[in-house]
C-alpha positions in Angstrom: 43.8 19.7 176.9 46.8 20.8 174.2 49.3 21.4 176.9 48.4 18.2 179.1 48.8 16.0 176.1 52.0 18.4 175.4 53.1 17.8 178.7 52.0 14.0 178.6 54.6 14.1 175.7 57.2 15.5 177.7 57.4 13.0 179.8 58.3 10.2 176.9 61.5 12.1 176.4 62.6 11.5 179.4 65.0 8.6 180.1 62.9 5.3 181.4 65.9 5.1 184.4 64.3 8.2 186.0 59.8 7.1 185.2 59.0 7.7 188.5 60.5 10.8 189.1 58.5 12.0 185.9 54.7 10.3 187.1 55.5 12.3 190.0 55.9 15.4 188.3 53.3 14.2 186.1 51.1 15.2 189.0 51.8 18.9 189.3 50.4 19.2 186.0 47.5 17.1 186.0 46.5 19.3 189.2 46.8 22.4 186.5 45.1 20.7 183.6 42.3 19.3 186.2 41.7 23.4 187.5 41.9 24.0 184.0 39.5 22.2 182.9 37.3 23.6 185.7 37.2 27.0 184.9 36.8 26.1 180.7 34.8 23.2 180.3 32.5 23.2 183.4 32.6 27.5 183.8 33.6 27.0 187.5 36.6 30.1 188.5 39.2 28.8 190.7 39.0 30.7 194.1 42.8 31.5 195.6 43.0 27.8 196.8 42.6 26.1 194.0 45.2 28.9 192.8 47.6 28.4 195.8 47.6 24.8 195.9 48.6 24.1 191.8 51.0 26.3 192.3 52.2 24.8 194.6 52.2 21.7 192.7 53.8 23.0 190.0 56.2 24.2 192.2 57.2 20.4 193.0 57.0 19.2 189.5 59.6 22.2 188.9 61.7 21.0 192.0 61.1 17.1 190.6 62.2 17.7 187.3 65.5 20.5 187.4 67.1 19.6 190.9 70.9 19.2 190.8 71.4 15.5 190.4 
């Protein structure tokens, strides 16, 4: 949960002209936090498809936030 809070806090630092982009990028952070919750709180270990999906989502977040503009 601390990671999710930290990620949400980081989003507040982004210029408001890019708020939509930041919101889209948050999707990857949310997916990663959800799978972490699944594993730690619900005691259900994510399978390879879950991990592949979160890797793609986080990669998309990196592309959105770090892409050259």
